[in-house]
N, C-alpha and C positions, 0 to 999 in steps of 0.2 A: 833938163832937155824936154821940152813940151812940143810934141808933134813934129820932131825934127826929121823923121824919115818920110812920113806923109802926115797930113792932118790927123789921121786916125791911128798913128803909130809913133810912139816915142822910144828912143834907144840911147843908151849910154849917158846916164846923168853926169858922171864924172869924166869918163874917158870913152871916146867913141872911135874905134878902129874899123873903118868900112872896108868892104871888099874892093878889089881892084877891077879894072875894066876886063871884060871877057865873058862873064865874070870869073875872077880867080882870087887866090889868096892875097890879102892886102899887106900892109906894112909889117915889118919886123920891129917889135917894140920890146925893150927891156926896162923894167922898173925895179929899182933896188932901194932898200933902206928908206921906204916912203910910206905914207899913210893916205888912203883914199877914203874919205869919210864924209857922211852927211849929205850925200847927193840924192837927187830924185829924178825919176823919169815918168812921163805920162803922155797920153794922147791929148790933142787939142780939140778933137771933134769925134763923133761917132757916126758910122754909116749903117744903113739897114743891111742885115745879114741875110743868108739864104732862108732862114727861119723868119717869116714876116713879123713875128711877135717880139723879136729880139734885135738888138743893135750890136755892131762890132766896133771895138776900139781896143788896141793892145798897147802894153807897156812892157819893156824888157831891159835888163841890165841897169839896175839902179845905180850901181857903181861903175861898171865897165860893160861895154858891148864889144865883142871881139870877132872880127872876120879876118884877122891877120895871124901872125906868129908871135905870141905874147909870152914873156917870161916874167913872173913875179918872184923876186928874191928878197927875203927879209922884209916883207911888205905886209901891211895890215889893211884889210878892206872891211870897213865897219860902218854901221848905222846908215846904210844906204837903203833906198826903197824904190821898188817898181810899183807904180800907181800912186801918184800924189794927187790925182783928181778924183775925189771921192764920188762914187756912183757912176762915173763916166766909163771907166775901163771895164771891158768884158773879160779880158784875159791878161794876166800879169805873170811874168816869168823871169827868174833870175834876179832876186833882190840885190844880191851882191855882184855876181858876174854872170853874164850871158855869153856863151861861146856858140857862134852861129855856124852856118854851113861850111864856110871856108876857113874856119879858125882852128888853131892849135894852141893849147893852153898848158903851161908848165908852172907849177908852184913849188918853191923850195923855201923851207924855213919861214913860212908865211902863215897868216891868220886871217880867216874869213869869219867874222862874228857880228851878231846883232843886226843882220840885214833882213829885209822883209819883202815878200811879194804878196800883195793883197788886192782883193776886189770886193765891191759891195753893191747892194741893190741900188738902182733898178737894173743896171746892165750886167753886174757881176756874174760870172759863170765859172771861170777857171783860174786857179792860182797854183803856180808850180815853182819849186826850187827857191826857197828863201835864201839859200847861200849861193850855190853854183848850179847853173843849168847848162848841160852839154846837149845842144840840139843835134850837133854833128861834130866831126873832128875827133881829136885825141886829147885826153887829159892825162897828164903825168904829174902826180902830187907826192911829195916826199917831205918828211920831217915837218909837217904842218898841222894846223888845227882848223876844223870847221865847227863852230859852236854857237848855240843860242840864236840861230836863225829861225825864221818862221814863214810858213805859207798859209794864208787865211782866205777862205772863200765864204762870203756872206751873200746869199742870193735870195731871189724871189722868182723862181723859174718852175713852171709846171713840169711834172714828170711825163715822159713820152715813151717809156720803155727802153731808153738808152741813157748813157751817162751824160746828162745835159748839164751837170754841175759837178765839180770836183776840186779837191786840193791834193796835190801830189808833192812829196819830197820836201820835208822841212829843211833838210840840209843840202844834199847833193842829188841831182837827177842826171842820169846818163840815158839818153834816148836811144832808140834802136839803131840809128845811123852813126852813133858815137861809140867810143871805147875809152877805157880808163885803166891806168895802173896807179895804185895807191900803196905807198910804203911808209911805215913808221909815222903814221898819221892818226890823229884822234878826231872822230866825228861824234860830238856829244851835245846833249841839251837842246837839240833842235826840235821843232814842234809843228803840228798841223792843227788847223781848226776849220771845220766845214759845217755850215748851217744853211738851211733853205726853208723859208717860211711857208711855202706853198707846194713843195715837192720833195723828192728824195735828195739826200746829201751824201757825198762820197769822199773818203779820205784814205790815202795810200802812202805809207812809208814815212815815218817821222824822221828817220835819219838819212838813209841812203836808198834810192829807188833806181834800179837799173833794168833796162830792156836791151842794152847792148853788152858786149863782152867786157869783163872786168877782171883784173888781177888785184887781189887784196892781200897784202903781206905785212906781218908784224904791226898790225894796226888795231885800234879799238873803236867799236861803235857802241855807245852807251847812252842811257837816260833819254 
């Protein structure tokens, strides 16, 4: 999916569930006994940002972008990538799955593995959630595994006293407008990389990063 939302924004390389009119929650989708693998998403063009030295173009949901009610049951999401256009993307989020403002996401007996969110110079600034990104909505995950995903930010951005560059959440990110309940699940082997050739570089949370409420039970976060 190259620039399918706008020229400067690509969403849902494998599956794209858009919001409904209103706007409101989109379609109800159930995926069982399936594999979502080897998909890519990227922008087609970059536009000038508020900062005149930088350009904006974003990529999200390499495997899935969801604004509906989505259930994954006995399903594998693997080897998907947000940002297939090297150097063009400034912000990449949700290498495996991106759950957006109107989405609800449920995983049962499923695996999210070896997915990647990455940006690189000259435009690269932010990479978030190699595995699962919850921008908003509710995540319910049980008897599942999130493993060996990565978020990588490689930049050439001058420091200006703020976090102008960062990599966040190698595995799962729950932003402040989202919430999560995770049971009997393993989050393991996820990673971050953050480099900046002319300024500061930031990296937060190799496995799980949460700014919203989360219930975590009978689960493992390791490596």
